C-alpha positions as CSV (number, residue, x, y, z in Angstrom):
1,M,-10.9,0.1,-79.4
2,T,-8.4,1.1,-82.1
3,L,-5.7,3.7,-82.2
4,T,-6.6,6.7,-84.4
5,Y,-4.7,9.7,-85.7
6,M,-6.6,11.9,-83.2
7,D,-5.3,9.8,-80.3
8,N,-1.8,10.6,-81.4
9,I,-2.5,14.3,-81.7
10,E,-4.2,14.4,-78.3
11,L,-1.2,12.6,-76.7
12,R,1.2,15.2,-78.2
13,A,-1.1,17.9,-76.9
14,V,-1.0,16.5,-73.4
15,Q,2.8,16.1,-73.6
16,F,3.1,19.7,-74.8
17,R,0.9,20.9,-71.9
18,R,3.1,18.9,-69.5
19,R,6.2,20.7,-70.7
20,K,4.5,24.1,-70.2
21,L,3.3,23.1,-66.7
22,L,6.7,21.8,-65.8
23,A,8.4,25.0,-67.1
24,S,5.9,27.1,-65.0
25,L,6.6,24.9,-62.0
26,I,10.4,25.5,-62.4
27,V,9.9,29.2,-62.6
28,M,7.7,29.2,-59.5
29,I,10.2,27.1,-57.5
30,C,13.1,29.4,-58.7
31,F,11.1,32.4,-57.4
32,L,10.5,30.7,-54.1
33,L,13.9,29.2,-53.4
34,P,15.8,32.5,-52.5
35,F,13.4,33.1,-49.6
36,V,13.5,29.5,-48.1
37,C,15.8,28.8,-45.2
38,A,15.9,25.4,-43.4
39,V,15.3,25.8,-39.7
40,W,18.4,23.7,-38.8
41,L,20.8,25.9,-40.7
42,H,22.2,27.1,-37.3
43,S,20.7,24.6,-34.9
44,N,21.9,21.5,-36.6
45,P,24.4,22.4,-39.3
46,L,25.6,18.7,-39.7
47,F,22.1,17.6,-40.7
48,Y,21.7,20.7,-42.9
49,S,24.8,19.6,-44.8
50,Q,23.8,15.9,-44.9
51,V,20.4,16.8,-46.5
52,E,22.1,19.0,-49.1
53,H,24.7,16.3,-50.0
54,F,21.9,13.7,-50.2
55,G,20.2,16.0,-52.7
56,I,23.4,16.0,-54.9
57,L,23.3,12.2,-54.8
58,L,19.7,12.2,-55.9
59,I,20.5,14.5,-58.8
60,I,23.3,12.2,-60.0
61,I,21.0,9.2,-59.7
62,A,18.4,11.1,-61.8
63,I,20.9,12.0,-64.5
64,A,22.1,8.4,-64.7
65,G,18.6,7.0,-64.6
66,R,17.3,9.1,-67.4
67,T,20.4,8.5,-69.6
68,F,20.1,4.7,-68.9
69,S,16.4,4.8,-69.8
70,A,17.2,6.7,-73.0
71,L,19.7,4.0,-74.0
72,H,17.1,1.3,-73.8
73,I,14.2,3.2,-75.3
74,G,16.3,4.4,-78.2
75,G,13.9,7.1,-79.3
76,Y,11.1,4.5,-80.0
77,K,8.9,5.4,-77.1
78,K,5.6,5.2,-79.0
79,E,6.6,2.8,-81.7
80,I,7.9,-0.3,-79.8
81,L,6.9,-1.7,-76.4
82,I,10.1,-1.6,-74.5
83,E,10.2,-4.2,-71.7
84,T,13.9,-4.6,-71.0
85,G,16.5,-2.7,-68.9
86,P,15.0,-0.1,-66.6
87,Y,11.6,-0.7,-68.3
88,S,11.6,-4.2,-66.9
89,V,11.5,-3.0,-63.3
90,V,9.3,0.1,-63.7
91,R,7.0,1.3,-66.5
92,N,8.1,5.0,-66.4
93,P,11.8,5.1,-65.5
94,L,12.3,8.5,-67.3
95,Y,9.5,10.1,-65.2
96,L,10.7,8.3,-62.0
97,S,14.2,9.6,-62.6
98,T,12.8,13.1,-63.1
99,L,10.9,12.9,-59.8
100,I,14.2,11.8,-58.1
101,G,15.9,14.8,-59.6
102,A,13.1,17.1,-58.4
103,A,13.6,15.8,-54.9
104,G,17.3,16.4,-55.3
105,I,16.7,20.0,-56.2
106,G,14.4,20.5,-53.2
107,A,17.1,18.9,-51.0
108,Q,19.6,21.6,-52.0
109,T,17.7,23.9,-49.7
110,S,18.2,21.3,-46.9
111,S,14.5,21.6,-46.2
112,L,12.4,18.4,-46.0
113,V,9.3,20.4,-46.8
114,M,10.9,21.7,-50.0
115,I,11.8,18.1,-51.0
116,V,8.1,17.1,-50.6
117,I,6.8,20.2,-52.4
118,C,9.2,19.8,-55.4
119,T,8.5,16.0,-55.7
120,A,4.7,16.3,-55.2
121,A,4.4,19.2,-57.6
122,T,6.3,17.3,-60.3
123,A,4.3,14.2,-59.7
124,I,1.0,16.1,-60.2
125,V,2.3,17.5,-63.5
126,F,3.3,14.0,-64.7
127,G,0.1,12.4,-63.5
128,R,-2.2,13.2,-66.4
129,V,0.4,12.6,-69.1
130,V,1.4,9.2,-67.7
131,A,-2.2,8.1,-67.7
132,R,-2.7,9.4,-71.2
133,E,0.5,7.7,-72.5
134,E,-0.6,4.4,-71.0
135,Q,-4.0,4.7,-72.6
136,Y,-2.3,5.3,-75.9
137,L,0.0,2.2,-75.4
138,R,-3.1,0.1,-74.5
139,L,-4.7,1.1,-77.7
140,K,-1.6,0.5,-79.8
141,F,-0.3,-2.8,-78.2
142,G,-3.5,-4.3,-76.8
143,S,-3.0,-7.4,-74.7
144,A,0.8,-7.1,-74.9
145,F,0.7,-3.9,-72.9
146,E,-1.9,-5.3,-70.5
147,E,0.4,-8.2,-69.7
148,Y,3.3,-5.8,-69.3
149,A,1.3,-3.5,-67.0
150,A,0.2,-6.4,-64.9
151,R,3.8,-7.5,-64.5
152,V,5.7,-4.3,-64.1
153,P,4.8,-1.5,-61.6
154,R,4.1,2.0,-62.7
155,F,6.4,4.0,-60.4
156,I,7.7,1.7,-57.6
157,P,10.7,-0.3,-59.1
158,S,10.7,-4.1,-58.7
159,F,14.4,-4.8,-59.2
160,S,13.9,-8.6,-59.0
161,K,12.1,-8.4,-62.4
162,Y,15.1,-6.9,-64.2
163,R,15.7,-8.3,-67.7
164,D,18.5,-7.3,-70.0
165,V,19.2,-7.7,-73.7
166,D,22.3,-8.7,-75.7
167,Q,22.1,-5.8,-78.0
168,L,20.6,-2.3,-78.1
169,V,19.4,-0.2,-81.0
170,V,20.5,3.3,-79.9
171,Q,19.8,6.7,-81.4
172,P,22.8,8.7,-80.1
173,K,21.1,12.1,-80.6
174,F,18.2,11.1,-78.4
175,V,20.6,9.8,-75.7
176,Y,22.8,12.9,-75.9
177,R,19.8,15.2,-75.7
178,T,18.4,13.3,-72.7
179,F,21.7,13.5,-70.9
180,L,22.1,17.2,-71.5
181,E,18.5,18.0,-70.5
182,S,19.0,15.9,-67.3
183,S,22.3,17.6,-66.5
184,C,20.3,20.8,-66.1
185,F,19.4,19.5,-62.6
186,L,23.1,20.3,-61.7
187,I,22.3,24.0,-62.1
188,A,20.5,23.9,-58.8
189,I,23.7,23.2,-56.9
190,P,25.6,26.5,-57.7
191,V,22.3,28.5,-57.7
192,I,21.5,27.4,-54.1
193,D,25.1,28.0,-53.1
194,A,24.9,31.5,-54.5
195,I,21.6,32.1,-52.7
196,E,23.1,30.9,-49.4
197,L,26.1,33.2,-49.9
198,A,23.8,36.2,-50.6
199,R,21.8,35.3,-47.5
200,F,25.0,35.2,-45.4
201,Y,25.8,38.7,-46.5
202,G,22.3,39.9,-45.8
203,W,21.4,40.6,-49.5
204,I,18.4,38.2,-49.3
205,P,16.1,38.2,-46.2
206,D,15.0,34.9,-44.5
207,V,11.3,34.9,-45.1
208,L,10.3,31.2,-45.0
209,H,11.8,29.0,-42.3
210,L,10.9,25.4,-43.1
211,P,11.8,22.1,-41.5
């Protein structure tokens, strides 16, 4: 099989639909969050606080992971088969970092159920586009990608396989954009705090009590 112009067009269409679905998912979660209250808010406030702070850690990891991945991919995602840095331990470090960020956003509610919902929903959105991107890479790079895919896991990192390079070709604009986009995860922190404050004053009712 050979790579065609239509393959590239279809991949872009899948990626565009992924962005739309992800945007819709974010809107849905934002609508849901004000009405979610973790059951241990009053029964176990220490655990409530620990889950929330763990979520902040996950968001920081997500931002760092996406930025580190952007440094190595250098804006050449579909042009060069990147096999070093984070791409030497997992094939989709950008998407994995986004999943971690989604879990961090869910954790801001201190609800384990919301962590699962946010992570699972994001994974579903990414599922089709990851499969399509890998099909594109198989057509473009052939046996080189097959060998890479056999060696490096898709989503579960294998840190023992880490390989670095002496020099990187970096596109600063791509790295800056990725960092700024990733930093949007931080918005969840003051938003959830504002929701909790509004709930404390009785401006928002507790509708969903989730573990």
